[in-house]
C-alpha positions as CSV (number, residue, x, y, z in Angstrom):
1,M,0.2,0.0,0.0
2,Y,1.3,3.4,-1.1
3,E,0.7,5.2,2.2
4,P,2.8,7.6,4.5
5,S,5.5,5.3,6.0
6,F,8.4,5.2,8.2
7,I,11.6,3.3,8.4
8,R,14.5,3.6,11.0
9,T,18.0,2.4,9.9
10,E,21.6,2.5,11.7
11,Y,25.0,2.9,10.2
12,D,28.1,2.2,12.4
13,V,31.0,4.1,11.3
14,P,34.1,2.2,11.2
15,E,37.0,3.2,13.3
16,D,39.4,2.9,10.5
17,A,37.0,4.1,7.6
18,W,38.7,4.4,4.3
19,Y,37.1,7.9,3.6
20,A,37.9,9.5,6.9
21,V,40.1,12.5,7.2
22,D,41.7,12.6,10.8
23,G,38.7,10.7,11.9
24,G,36.0,13.0,10.5
25,V,33.3,11.6,8.0
26,P,32.9,13.6,4.8
27,P,29.4,15.4,4.1
28,A,28.8,12.7,1.2
29,V,29.0,9.6,3.5
30,A,26.8,11.2,6.1
31,I,24.3,12.3,3.3
32,E,24.4,8.9,1.4
33,A,24.1,6.9,4.4
34,G,20.6,8.1,4.7
35,Q,19.7,5.8,1.2
36,C,17.3,3.6,2.7
37,D,14.2,5.5,1.4
38,L,14.7,3.3,-1.6
39,L,14.7,0.4,0.7
40,L,11.3,1.6,2.3
41,I,9.6,2.2,-1.1
42,S,10.8,-1.2,-2.5
43,Y,9.2,-2.7,0.7
44,L,6.0,-1.0,0.0
45,G,6.0,-2.8,-3.3
46,I,7.3,-0.4,-6.1
47,D,8.6,-3.2,-8.0
48,F,5.4,-4.9,-8.5
49,R,4.2,-1.2,-10.2
50,N,7.5,-0.7,-12.3
51,R,8.0,-4.5,-13.2
52,G,11.7,-3.8,-13.6
53,E,11.0,-1.2,-16.3
54,R,11.9,1.8,-14.4
55,V,14.7,3.1,-12.1
56,Y,15.1,5.4,-9.2
57,R,16.4,9.0,-9.5
58,L,16.3,11.9,-7.1
59,L,14.9,15.2,-8.4
60,D,14.9,17.8,-5.5
61,S,15.8,18.0,-1.7
62,K,16.7,20.5,0.9
63,L,19.8,19.7,3.4
64,V,20.2,21.4,6.6
65,F,23.0,20.4,9.1
66,H,22.0,20.8,12.8
67,G,25.6,19.8,14.3
68,D,29.0,18.7,13.5
69,L,29.6,16.1,10.7
70,P,30.1,12.6,12.2
71,R,33.3,10.9,13.7
72,T,34.8,7.5,13.1
73,G,33.2,4.8,15.8
74,Q,29.7,6.8,15.8
75,T,26.5,5.3,15.1
76,L,24.4,6.9,12.7
77,R,20.6,6.5,13.0
78,Y,18.2,7.7,10.3
79,D,14.5,8.1,10.8
80,I,13.3,8.1,7.3
81,S,9.6,8.9,6.3
82,I,7.9,8.9,3.1
83,N,5.1,11.4,3.4
84,R,3.2,11.2,0.1
85,F,2.9,9.9,-3.7
86,V,2.1,11.3,-7.0
87,R,1.1,9.2,-9.8
88,Q,1.7,10.7,-13.4
89,G,0.9,8.3,-16.0
90,D,3.3,5.3,-15.4
91,T,5.7,7.6,-13.7
92,T,5.7,7.4,-9.6
93,L,7.1,10.1,-7.7
94,F,7.2,10.2,-3.8
95,F,8.2,12.6,-1.3
96,F,10.4,11.9,1.7
97,S,12.4,13.2,4.5
98,Y,14.7,12.1,7.2
99,L,16.4,13.0,10.4
100,C,20.2,11.9,11.0
101,Y,21.3,11.3,14.4
102,A,25.0,10.7,15.6
103,D,25.1,8.8,19.0
104,G,21.8,10.2,19.5
105,E,22.6,13.9,18.4
106,L,20.5,15.4,15.7
107,I,23.0,16.7,13.0
108,L,21.4,16.5,9.4
109,E,17.7,16.9,8.3
110,L,17.0,16.0,4.5
111,K,13.3,17.5,3.8
112,D,11.2,18.4,1.0
113,A,12.9,15.6,-0.9
114,C,11.4,14.2,-4.2
115,A,12.5,11.0,-6.0
116,G,10.6,9.0,-8.9
117,F,10.8,6.3,-11.1
118,F,11.6,6.6,-14.9
119,S,11.8,4.8,-17.8
120,E,15.1,4.7,-20.0
121,A,13.4,7.0,-22.7
122,E,12.4,9.5,-20.2
123,L,16.1,9.4,-18.7
124,A,17.8,9.8,-22.2
125,T,16.1,13.2,-22.9
126,P,16.9,15.2,-19.7
127,L,15.4,18.9,-19.5
128,G,18.6,20.2,-17.7
129,V,18.2,22.9,-14.9
130,V,15.9,25.6,-16.2
131,V,16.9,29.0,-14.9
132,T,13.8,31.2,-14.7
133,E,13.6,34.7,-15.1
134,K,12.8,35.3,-11.4
135,E,16.3,33.8,-10.9
136,R,18.1,35.9,-13.4
137,Q,16.6,39.0,-11.8
138,R,17.5,37.8,-8.4
139,R,21.2,37.5,-9.5
140,A,21.2,40.9,-11.4
141,A,20.3,42.5,-8.2
142,L,23.2,41.0,-6.3
143,T,25.6,43.7,-5.0
144,K,29.4,43.6,-5.3
145,T,31.4,43.2,-2.2
146,W,35.1,42.5,-1.3
147,F,37.1,40.2,0.8
148,K,40.8,40.6,1.6
149,P,42.6,37.1,1.6
150,L,44.3,36.3,4.7
151,A,47.4,35.2,2.6
152,Y,47.9,36.1,-1.0
153,T,48.9,33.6,-3.6
154,D,49.5,33.6,-7.5
155,N,48.5,30.0,-8.0
156,N,44.8,30.4,-9.3
157,H,44.9,27.2,-11.3
158,L,45.1,24.0,-9.2
159,T,46.4,20.7,-10.8
160,A,45.9,17.2,-9.8
161,A,49.3,17.3,-8.2
162,D,48.2,20.2,-6.3
163,L,45.2,18.7,-4.8
164,E,47.5,15.8,-3.8
165,L,49.5,18.1,-1.8
166,L,46.3,19.7,-0.3
167,A,45.3,16.0,0.6
168,D,48.9,15.7,2.1
169,G,48.4,19.0,4.3
170,R,50.8,21.2,2.7
171,P,48.9,24.3,1.5
172,G,52.2,26.2,1.8
173,D,53.5,23.9,-1.1
174,V,50.5,24.8,-3.4
175,F,49.8,28.5,-2.6
176,G,53.3,29.8,-1.1
177,P,55.1,30.1,2.1
178,H,52.5,32.8,3.6
179,H,50.0,30.0,3.7
180,A,52.1,27.6,5.5
181,Q,51.7,26.6,9.2
182,D,54.1,24.8,11.7
183,P,54.0,21.1,11.5
184,G,51.5,19.6,13.7
185,L,48.8,22.5,13.3
186,N,45.5,21.6,11.5
187,P,46.0,17.9,10.5
188,A,42.5,17.7,9.7
189,L,42.5,20.6,7.2
190,R,43.0,18.7,4.2
191,L,41.3,17.0,1.2
192,P,40.4,13.6,1.2
193,D,42.7,11.0,-0.4
194,A,42.6,10.1,-4.3
195,R,39.4,7.2,-3.6
196,L,37.1,9.9,-2.6
197,R,38.7,12.8,-4.7
198,M,35.8,13.9,-6.8
199,V,37.5,17.0,-8.4
200,D,40.8,16.9,-10.6
201,E,41.4,20.6,-11.4
202,I,40.4,23.9,-10.1
203,L,40.4,27.4,-11.9
204,I,40.0,30.3,-9.3
205,D,39.0,33.8,-10.3
206,R,39.3,35.6,-6.6
207,T,37.4,38.7,-7.7
208,G,34.7,37.2,-10.1
209,G,31.2,36.3,-9.8
210,P,28.4,38.7,-9.3
211,R,29.4,39.4,-5.7
212,G,33.1,39.9,-6.6
213,I,34.5,37.4,-4.2
214,G,35.1,34.5,-6.4
215,A,34.3,32.7,-9.4
216,I,35.5,28.9,-9.6
217,T,35.4,26.5,-12.3
218,A,36.3,22.7,-11.3
219,Y,36.5,19.4,-13.3
220,K,36.2,16.0,-12.4
221,R,37.4,13.4,-15.2
222,L,35.1,10.2,-15.0
223,E,36.4,6.8,-15.4
224,P,33.4,4.4,-16.7
225,D,34.6,1.6,-14.6
226,A,35.2,3.4,-11.1
227,W,34.0,2.3,-7.8
228,Y,31.4,5.1,-7.6
229,F,29.6,3.7,-11.0
230,E,30.2,0.0,-10.1
231,C,28.4,0.4,-6.5
232,H,25.8,2.7,-7.4
233,F,23.5,1.1,-8.8
234,P,24.0,-2.6,-9.7
235,D,22.8,-3.1,-13.6
236,D,22.4,0.7,-13.7
237,P,25.2,2.6,-13.0
238,V,24.8,6.4,-12.1
239,L,26.9,9.0,-10.3
240,A,25.5,9.6,-7.0
241,G,24.4,12.9,-6.1
242,S,26.2,13.0,-2.9
243,M,29.5,12.2,-4.7
244,V,28.6,15.1,-7.3
245,A,28.2,17.5,-3.9
246,E,31.5,16.0,-2.6
247,G,33.2,17.6,-5.6
248,A,31.8,20.9,-4.7
249,V,32.6,20.5,-1.0
250,Q,36.2,19.7,-2.1
251,T,36.5,22.6,-4.3
252,L,35.1,25.1,-1.6
253,Q,37.7,23.4,0.8
254,A,40.4,24.3,-1.4
255,Y,38.9,27.8,-2.0
256,L,39.1,28.4,1.6
257,L,42.7,27.1,1.8
258,H,43.3,29.6,-1.3
259,Q,42.1,32.5,0.8
260,G,44.4,31.6,3.8
261,M,41.4,31.0,6.0
262,H,42.9,28.0,7.7
263,L,45.8,30.2,9.6
264,V,43.7,31.8,12.1
265,L,42.9,28.6,14.3
266,P,45.7,25.9,15.4
267,D,43.6,22.6,15.3
268,A,40.1,22.9,13.3
269,R,38.2,20.9,10.8
270,F,36.4,21.4,7.7
271,Q,32.6,21.5,8.6
272,T,29.4,22.2,7.3
273,I,27.7,25.3,8.4
274,I,25.1,24.7,11.0
275,G,21.5,26.0,10.2
276,L,22.2,26.7,6.4
277,E,19.3,25.2,4.3
278,T,21.0,24.1,0.8
279,E,18.7,23.5,-2.1
280,V,19.5,20.9,-4.6
281,Q,17.7,20.2,-8.0
282,V,18.8,17.4,-10.3
283,R,17.7,17.3,-13.9
284,G,19.9,14.9,-15.7
285,Q,21.7,11.8,-14.8
286,I,25.6,11.2,-15.0
287,T,26.4,7.7,-16.4
288,P,29.8,6.0,-17.4
289,A,28.8,7.1,-20.9
290,H,29.9,10.7,-19.8
291,S,33.6,11.6,-19.4
292,E,33.6,14.6,-17.6
293,I,31.5,16.9,-15.2
294,R,32.1,20.7,-14.8
295,Y,31.4,22.9,-11.6
296,E,30.6,26.5,-12.1
297,I,30.5,27.8,-8.9
298,E,29.7,31.6,-7.7
299,V,30.8,32.7,-4.3
300,M,28.0,34.2,-2.8
301,E,29.5,35.1,1.0
302,L,33.0,34.7,2.3
303,T,33.5,35.6,5.7
304,L,35.3,35.1,9.0
305,L,32.0,35.3,11.1
306,P,31.4,33.4,13.4
307,R,34.1,31.3,11.8
308,P,35.6,31.2,8.3
309,S,33.1,30.4,6.0
310,V,32.1,30.1,2.3
311,I,28.7,29.9,0.6
312,A,28.2,29.5,-3.0
313,D,25.8,28.8,-5.8
314,I,26.8,25.9,-8.1
315,L,25.6,24.5,-11.1
316,V,27.0,21.2,-12.5
317,Y,27.3,20.6,-16.4
318,L,27.5,17.8,-18.7
319,G,28.9,19.6,-21.7
320,D,27.1,22.8,-22.0
321,K,23.9,21.5,-20.5
322,P,23.6,22.2,-16.6
323,V,22.0,19.0,-15.0
324,I,22.4,19.8,-11.4
325,R,21.8,22.8,-9.2
326,M,22.9,23.6,-5.5
327,R,22.0,26.6,-4.0
328,N,23.3,28.0,-0.5
329,F,25.9,25.4,-0.2
330,G,28.3,26.1,2.2
331,I,31.5,24.9,3.9
332,Q,33.4,26.4,7.0
333,I,36.3,25.7,9.1
334,R,35.8,25.3,13.1
335,E,37.9,24.3,15.8
336,K,38.0,21.0,17.2
337,E,36.2,20.4,20.3
338,G,38.5,21.7,23.3
339,T,40.9,23.7,21.1
340,P,41.6,27.2,22.4
341,Y,40.1,29.5,19.7
342,R,39.8,32.8,21.7
343,P,41.8,34.6,24.4
344,P,41.6,33.3,27.8
345,L,40.9,35.3,31.2
346,G,43.6,38.1,31.0
347,G,43.6,38.1,27.5
348,V,46.9,36.9,26.6
349,P,46.7,33.6,25.0
350,E,48.8,30.6,23.8
351,F,49.4,30.5,20.1
352,L,46.4,30.4,18.1
353,G,47.6,29.4,14.8
354,R,48.6,32.7,13.1
355,C,51.9,34.0,12.3
356,N,52.6,37.1,10.1
357,R,54.5,37.3,6.9
358,S,57.7,37.3,8.8
359,G,56.9,34.3,10.7
360,E,56.3,36.0,13.9
361,P,53.6,34.4,15.9
362,A,50.4,36.8,16.5
363,M,49.1,37.1,19.7
364,I,45.4,38.0,18.0
365,N,44.5,37.3,14.5
366,E,42.0,38.2,11.9
367,L,39.4,36.0,13.4
368,H,39.3,37.7,16.6
369,L,39.2,41.1,15.1
370,A,36.4,40.3,12.7
371,H,34.5,39.7,15.7
372,A,35.8,42.8,17.7
373,A,34.4,44.7,14.4
374,K,31.1,43.1,14.0
375,G,30.8,39.6,16.2
376,D,31.0,38.2,19.6
377,L,33.6,40.4,21.9
378,G,34.1,37.5,24.0
379,T,35.5,35.5,21.1
380,A,37.5,38.6,20.4
381,M,38.9,39.4,23.5
382,G,38.4,37.0,26.2
383,P,35.9,36.0,28.6
384,E,35.7,39.2,30.5
385,F,33.9,40.4,27.4
386,D,31.1,37.9,27.7
387,V,29.3,40.5,29.7
388,Y,28.7,42.1,26.4
389,R,26.8,39.1,24.9
390,D,23.1,40.7,25.4
391,S,24.1,44.5,25.0
392,R,25.4,46.6,22.9
393,A,29.3,47.6,23.3
394,P,31.9,49.6,21.1
395,Y,33.4,47.8,18.3
396,I,36.0,48.7,15.7
397,P,35.2,49.6,12.3
398,N,34.4,46.7,10.0
399,G,34.2,45.9,6.3
400,D,35.7,48.3,3.9
401,F,36.7,50.6,6.9
402,Q,38.7,47.9,9.1
403,F,42.4,48.5,9.0
404,V,43.8,46.6,11.8
405,D,44.5,42.6,11.2
406,R,46.5,41.5,14.2
407,I,47.6,42.1,17.8
408,M,51.2,40.9,17.9
409,R,52.5,42.1,21.2
410,L,50.7,43.5,24.4
411,D,53.1,44.9,27.1
412,G,50.2,45.6,30.0
413,T,47.8,44.0,32.1
414,R,44.1,43.6,31.6
415,G,42.4,45.9,34.1
416,D,45.5,48.2,34.6
417,L,44.9,51.4,32.9
418,K,47.7,53.4,34.2
419,P,50.1,55.0,31.7
420,G,52.8,53.1,29.8
421,S,50.9,50.2,28.4
422,E,52.1,49.7,24.7
423,M,50.5,47.6,22.0
424,V,52.0,46.3,18.7
425,T,49.5,45.6,15.8
426,E,49.7,45.0,12.0
427,Y,47.6,45.9,9.0
428,D,48.2,44.1,5.6
429,S,47.5,46.6,2.9
430,P,46.4,45.0,-0.4
431,A,47.8,46.0,-3.6
432,D,44.2,45.8,-4.9
433,A,42.3,47.6,-2.1
434,W,39.7,49.8,-3.0
435,Y,41.3,52.8,-1.7
436,Y,44.2,52.7,-3.9
437,A,41.9,52.0,-7.0
438,E,39.6,55.0,-6.1
439,N,42.1,57.5,-4.8
440,S,43.6,60.3,-6.6
441,H,47.1,59.1,-6.4
442,P,48.5,55.6,-6.3
443,H,49.5,56.0,-2.5
444,M,47.4,55.7,0.5
445,P,44.8,58.3,1.2
446,N,44.7,60.3,4.3
447,C,41.5,58.5,5.8
448,V,43.5,55.2,5.9
449,Y,46.6,56.7,7.5
450,M,44.4,58.2,10.0
451,E,41.8,55.1,10.6
452,T,44.5,52.5,10.6
453,S,46.6,54.4,13.3
454,L,43.3,55.4,15.4
455,Q,41.9,51.7,15.2
456,A,45.1,50.5,16.6
457,A,45.3,52.9,19.4
458,I,41.8,52.1,20.3
459,L,42.3,48.4,20.3
460,L,45.0,49.0,23.3
461,G,42.7,50.8,25.6
462,Y,39.8,48.6,24.9
463,Y,41.7,45.3,24.9
464,L,43.0,46.4,28.5
465,G,39.6,46.9,29.5
466,A,38.6,50.7,29.5
467,T,34.9,49.6,30.0
468,L,34.8,46.7,32.0
469,K,34.4,48.2,35.3
470,Q,31.0,49.5,34.2
471,P,29.5,46.9,32.1
472,E,26.1,47.8,32.6
473,T,26.7,51.2,30.9
474,E,26.4,50.8,26.9
475,Y,29.3,53.1,25.8
476,S,30.1,54.3,22.4
477,I,33.7,55.2,21.3
478,R,34.5,58.6,19.8
479,N,37.5,60.2,18.8
480,L,38.0,63.7,20.2
481,D,41.3,65.3,19.4
482,G,44.5,64.3,17.7
483,R,47.7,65.5,15.6
484,A,49.6,63.6,13.4
485,T,52.2,63.7,10.8
486,L,53.1,62.0,7.5
487,V,56.9,61.5,7.9
488,K,57.4,60.0,4.5
489,D,55.2,59.3,1.4
490,V,55.8,55.5,1.3
491,D,54.3,53.3,-1.1
492,L,52.3,50.9,0.9
493,R,50.6,48.7,-1.5
494,G,51.2,45.4,-0.9
495,K,52.9,45.9,2.4
496,T,52.4,45.2,6.2
497,I,52.0,48.2,8.1
498,R,53.1,48.1,11.7
499,H,51.6,50.0,14.3
500,H,53.1,50.9,17.8
501,S,50.8,52.4,20.3
502,T,51.4,53.5,23.8
503,L,48.7,54.5,26.8
504,L,49.3,58.1,27.9
505,M,46.5,58.8,30.0
506,T,42.9,57.3,31.3
507,S,40.5,59.5,33.2
508,A,36.9,58.7,34.4
509,V,34.5,61.4,34.5
510,S,30.8,61.3,34.7
511,G,29.3,59.2,31.8
512,A,32.6,58.9,29.9
513,V,36.1,57.1,30.2
514,L,38.9,59.4,28.2
515,Q,42.0,57.9,27.0
516,N,45.0,59.5,25.1
517,F,47.6,57.7,23.0
518,R,50.8,57.9,21.3
519,Y,51.4,56.2,18.3
520,E,53.8,55.7,15.0
521,L,53.6,53.5,11.8
522,S,56.2,51.8,10.5
523,A,56.8,49.3,7.2
524,D,59.7,47.4,6.7
525,G,61.3,48.9,9.6
526,E,60.9,52.5,8.7
527,V,58.6,55.1,10.4
528,F,56.5,57.0,8.0
529,Y,53.4,58.3,10.3
530,T,53.4,59.6,14.0
531,G,50.7,60.9,16.2
532,E,48.7,61.5,19.3
533,S,45.0,61.1,19.9
534,L,42.5,61.4,22.6
535,F,39.5,58.8,22.8
536,G,36.4,59.0,24.8
537,Y,34.1,56.1,25.8
538,F,30.6,57.8,26.1
539,S,27.3,56.8,27.6
540,E,24.2,57.4,25.8
541,A,23.1,60.4,28.0
542,A,26.6,61.9,27.6
543,L,26.4,61.7,23.8
544,A,22.8,63.1,24.0
545,N,24.1,66.5,25.2
546,Q,26.6,67.2,22.7
547,V,26.9,71.1,22.0
548,G,29.5,70.9,19.2
549,L,32.6,73.4,19.1
550,D,30.5,76.6,20.0
551,N,28.7,75.5,23.1
552,G,25.5,75.0,21.2
553,T,25.4,78.3,19.3
554,Y,25.4,78.5,15.7
555,V,28.3,79.9,14.1
556,A,27.9,80.4,10.6
557,P,30.3,79.5,8.1
558,W,32.5,82.5,6.2
559,I,30.5,82.5,3.2
560,E,27.3,83.3,4.9
561,Q,29.0,86.0,7.4
562,A,31.0,87.8,4.4
563,A,28.8,87.4,1.6
564,P,31.4,87.6,-1.1
565,A,30.2,88.8,-4.4
566,D,32.8,86.6,-6.6
567,V,31.6,83.1,-5.8
568,R,31.8,80.6,-8.5
569,R,30.1,77.1,-7.8
570,I,31.4,73.8,-8.9
571,E,29.4,71.0,-9.3
572,L,30.9,67.5,-8.3
573,P,28.0,64.8,-9.4
574,A,28.9,61.1,-8.4
575,D,28.8,60.2,-12.1
576,A,31.3,62.8,-13.2
577,P,34.5,61.8,-15.2
578,Q,36.9,62.6,-12.3
579,F,39.5,60.3,-13.5
580,S,40.7,62.2,-16.6
581,G,43.8,64.1,-17.1
582,E,47.3,64.0,-15.1
583,L,45.7,65.3,-12.0
584,R,42.1,64.0,-11.0
585,L,39.9,63.8,-8.2
586,P,39.2,60.6,-6.4
587,G,35.6,58.5,-6.8
588,G,33.8,55.6,-5.6
589,H,33.9,55.6,-2.0
590,F,35.5,59.0,-2.1
591,H,32.7,60.8,-3.7
592,L,31.9,63.0,-0.5
593,V,31.3,66.3,-1.9
594,D,28.4,67.4,-4.1
595,H,29.4,71.0,-4.8
596,V,32.1,73.5,-3.8
597,D,31.7,77.4,-3.9
598,L,35.0,78.9,-4.8
599,V,36.2,82.6,-3.8
600,E,39.7,82.6,-5.0
601,D,41.0,85.5,-3.0
602,G,38.5,84.9,0.1
603,G,38.6,83.1,3.5
604,R,40.3,84.3,6.7
605,H,43.7,84.5,5.3
606,G,42.6,86.1,2.1
607,K,44.5,83.5,0.0
608,G,41.4,81.2,-1.0
609,Y,38.3,80.0,0.2
610,L,36.0,77.0,-0.5
611,H,32.8,76.0,1.0
612,G,31.7,72.5,0.4
613,F,28.3,70.6,0.6
614,R,27.2,67.0,0.5
615,S,24.0,65.6,1.1
616,I,24.1,62.6,3.5
617,R,21.6,59.5,2.8
618,P,20.7,57.2,5.5
619,D,22.4,54.2,3.3
620,E,25.6,55.9,2.8
621,W,28.3,52.9,2.6
622,Y,30.4,54.2,5.6
623,F,27.4,53.9,8.3
624,D,27.3,50.3,8.1
625,C,31.0,50.0,8.4
626,H,31.5,52.8,11.4
627,F,30.2,51.2,13.9
628,H,28.2,48.0,14.0
629,R,24.9,48.9,16.1
630,D,26.3,52.8,16.2
631,P,26.3,54.1,13.1
632,V,28.3,57.5,12.5
633,M,30.1,59.1,9.7
634,P,34.0,58.3,10.2
635,G,35.7,61.7,11.1
636,S,38.4,60.6,8.8
637,L,36.0,60.9,5.8
638,G,35.2,64.4,6.7
639,V,38.7,65.3,6.5
640,E,38.9,63.4,3.1
641,A,36.0,65.6,1.8
642,I,38.2,68.7,2.8
643,L,41.2,67.4,1.2
644,Q,39.0,66.7,-2.1
645,A,38.3,70.4,-1.8
646,L,41.8,71.4,-1.6
647,R,42.4,69.0,-4.7
648,L,39.9,71.0,-6.6
649,Y,41.2,74.3,-5.6
650,V,44.6,73.5,-7.0
651,L,42.9,72.1,-10.3
652,E,40.7,75.4,-10.7
653,R,43.8,77.7,-9.8
654,G,46.0,75.8,-12.2
655,L,48.7,75.8,-9.4
656,A,50.4,72.5,-10.5
657,E,51.4,73.7,-14.1
658,G,55.0,73.2,-14.8
659,I,55.1,70.1,-12.8
660,E,56.0,67.0,-14.9
661,R,53.8,64.3,-14.6
662,P,51.9,65.6,-11.5
663,R,50.3,63.7,-9.0
664,F,48.3,64.5,-5.9
665,A,49.7,63.5,-2.3
666,L,49.4,63.9,1.3
667,A,51.6,66.5,2.3
668,T,54.9,65.4,4.2
669,N,56.2,66.7,7.6
670,V,53.0,69.3,7.9
671,P,51.7,68.3,11.3
672,M,47.8,68.3,10.9
673,S,45.7,68.6,14.1
674,W,42.0,68.1,14.5
675,K,39.2,68.5,17.1
676,Y,35.9,66.5,17.1
677,R,32.9,67.5,19.1
678,G,29.9,65.7,17.3
679,Q,29.4,63.4,14.6
680,I,27.1,63.1,11.3
681,L,24.5,60.4,11.8
682,R,22.2,58.8,9.3
683,H,19.7,61.1,9.1
684,D,21.5,64.6,9.9
685,G,20.8,64.9,5.8
686,E,23.9,67.1,5.4
687,L,27.2,68.3,5.9
688,R,29.1,71.6,5.0
689,F,32.5,72.8,5.3
690,D,34.7,75.7,5.1
691,V,38.4,75.6,3.8
692,H,40.5,78.9,4.6
693,V,43.7,78.5,2.5
694,K,46.4,80.0,4.5
695,E,49.8,79.0,2.6
696,V,50.7,78.0,-1.0
697,R,54.4,77.4,-1.8
698,R,56.3,76.1,-4.8
699,D,59.5,74.5,-4.1
700,G,60.8,73.5,-7.6
701,E,58.4,70.8,-8.5
702,R,57.0,70.3,-5.2
703,L,53.5,72.3,-4.5
704,V,52.4,72.5,-0.9
705,V,48.9,73.9,-0.2
706,I,48.1,74.4,3.6
707,A,44.5,75.3,5.1
708,D,42.7,75.2,8.0
709,A,38.9,74.2,8.0
710,D,35.9,73.7,9.8
711,L,32.9,71.2,9.2
712,W,29.2,71.5,10.2
713,K,26.2,69.1,10.9
714,P,22.7,70.9,10.6
715,G,23.0,73.8,13.1
716,L,26.4,72.9,14.8
717,R,29.9,73.2,13.9
718,I,31.6,70.1,14.9
719,Y,35.0,69.5,13.3
720,E,38.0,72.0,13.5
721,L,41.2,71.2,11.4
722,T,44.6,72.9,11.7
723,D,47.0,72.8,9.1
724,V,45.3,70.3,6.5
725,A,47.6,70.0,3.7
726,I,48.2,68.5,0.0
727,E,51.1,68.3,-2.1
728,V,51.6,68.0,-5.8
729,R,54.8,66.0,-7.0
730,P,56.0,64.2,-10.0
731,D,54.6,60.8,-10.1
732,D,58.0,58.6,-9.6
733,T,55.7,55.6,-9.5
734,R,55.8,54.9,-13.3
735,D,59.8,55.3,-13.0
736,Q,59.7,52.7,-10.2
737,A,57.7,50.5,-12.4
C-alpha cells in the first residue's frame, strides 16, 4: 500500500573508515548513509508497479545540518519518512524526509525530498536545469562586495598534483610560504585521499562572480569502471548526487585554503554550516557514458564570522547543459572541541595558529578582530567581554573600513589602565584595495593613515578593559582630538603596516572614560607616520548632550558672514568623469562632496576659500562600517572631503602647471591637528565645510597647499582642522615600475 510510511536504519561508522579525514566523516557519507528511502519504497511494493522497467532517480531535496559532521566510531541513525505519493501516467513520484542522529544527537535533516522512477526513454532526454526569469533578476540584483584574503597567492590554477598536496596537508607547497603553518597544526584541514577525490582541476577567479568574491570552475574526469559507478547501482550505474556534492565540497575546501582561512586556528576541521538550508535540484543523470563533469561555482558569501566560511551557488554541467543545481551550499572551518580559539582570562593566549608574513607569532588574529568589528566580543577579547553578549558595546570599524588585522604584542595587564602600556598591531595593505583604485593618487589616502593608526590605538585601551568596570553602561567610542604627521610618503601597496601604540592617560568622568595615546606607523622597519590622539567612551546620556565646538551656538560659515560677490560654484556629481587628465579627483567610496563654492581670494587669510556641501543619505556605505550597532560617519572621511576640496582648488587655480607628470599626495612633514565635538548621523541630511587656504608654496617641482578648515552638521560646527595640507609632486611610481 502506498501510504505514508517510516523506517529507522543505522550505520556504524568504522573506526578505520577508508574515507575518513583525521577521524572526520565527509559530508557525502553522512548524506548517502540515509539511502534507505529506496529500501522503504521497495518494501512497499514499488517493483510490482514498475516491473523492472523503471529506475530510481532523486529530483529535489533540501539539506540542513544541525550539528557537526560525524566521527569514526559513531553510530548514525536515520529516521526516514515517506510522506506522500504522486502518480503521473506510469511515473511514480514520492516525497520523503529524514533525520540523522550521531550517537543520539541530531546532526542532519533532509526535507522536501522528491524522487521517482523513470523509464530509459525519459532519462535519455533530460531537460537540464531551467533558470527562470525570477532567478535571473535575483542574480542581477546582487551587489558587489570585497574580501581581503588572509594570505595572497598567484596560484589560481590547481592541478591534480596540487590537490594531492592539499590532501597531504601542505597548503604552503601549493599556495606559497605565507599559507604554511608549523607541522602539527591543523592536521584535519586537508582534502580526502584520491579514492574519494571528486575534483581533478580547479580554476579560481578570486574577484569574479556576481558578488566579486569568487568564481570557480572545477572539473572531474570520470572513469567508466570507477567504484562510484560500480556500486551505485547494480545494473544501473549512475553517479550518486552525494558524490557530485562531494566534489563541490572539496572545491570550496580548496578555496578556503586558497584564501588563507586556515591560518586563524591551530586545530580545526572542515565542517558544514549549521542551520544553512541547501537546495538541490537534479535534472539529468551522470553515467559511465560521460567523460567529465564541470562545476561552475559563484561565491555568494565569504566571511570570518562566526568562523571562516564560504557559501556558494553551484551549477554542474554535462557539456553545455546544466544538470544539477545546488544553492546556498556552504563549508566552514571550525575548531575541534576543546581547542583554544579565543583569548583566556587576562587576554594573553597561547599561540592560536597565526603568524605574520615574517613568521612572527600573532597574539590575536583576523578571526578575533572580525569579531571585535562585528561579532562576539568574548570571542574577540576573552571571557571578560562575555558581559556584552546581550548588550551593545563599542566595536572597531568593519568591512571596507577595518584597517587592523592582528595584535602581535601587548605590554600591559588587563584591568591596569595606568600610563605606559604598549601594543604592537599590524595591517596588511592589499595592492588591490579599493582605496588605492579609487584614490586620486597611487598611494594611501589620508583617511586610511588616520583610521589604521586610530583603530590600533583604540584596541590597546579597549583590550586592556577601559569599559569593563561599568559593564552595565552601553558606551559609544568617539575620537575627540588628535595631531598626526606623515613623515614620509611610502608606497604601501602590498606591504604590512606595523603600529606601535602607547597609552598616555586614562581618566574616568561622569558618563565617560577618556584615554590618550601616542602612536607611530612603520613598514619594513621605517617609520612613516606619527601621532597622538584622545578618545572617549561615552554613555548614551553623555552623547545626547553634545553642543559642538561653540557651546550649542550656531556660528555661520564664512560665506554666510562675509557674503562675497565673486563666488563660483563647481558641481561634483557622483557620475562625473573625475579620472581624466594628469591630476584627478577621487571617486567611488570617495565621492564625499556634491558641490563647492570657490572664492579665489577669500577666506580668513585672503588666499582662497572653499565652501563644500554634501547631502547625506541614510544608506551611505560608511554607516554600516562605522560602527556596528552605532552608525556614524567617520571623522576621517570628513577630513577626506576637505582634502578633496583642496585638490579641486589646485585644479581650478592651475597651481600645478609646469610640474612634470604631477600627482596629488598627502603633504609630508606638515603636522595636522583636529578637534571633533560631534558626528554626522544617518538622518542628519547634509554636511557643510569651510576651507581657508593660508599658504601656497612652490619648491621646484613640489607644490604644498596648507589650510584650516571647519565642518558643520545641521546647526552645529563639529570639526575643526588646523594645517590640513596636500602636495603635488612628480609621479615617480611609473619610474619605479
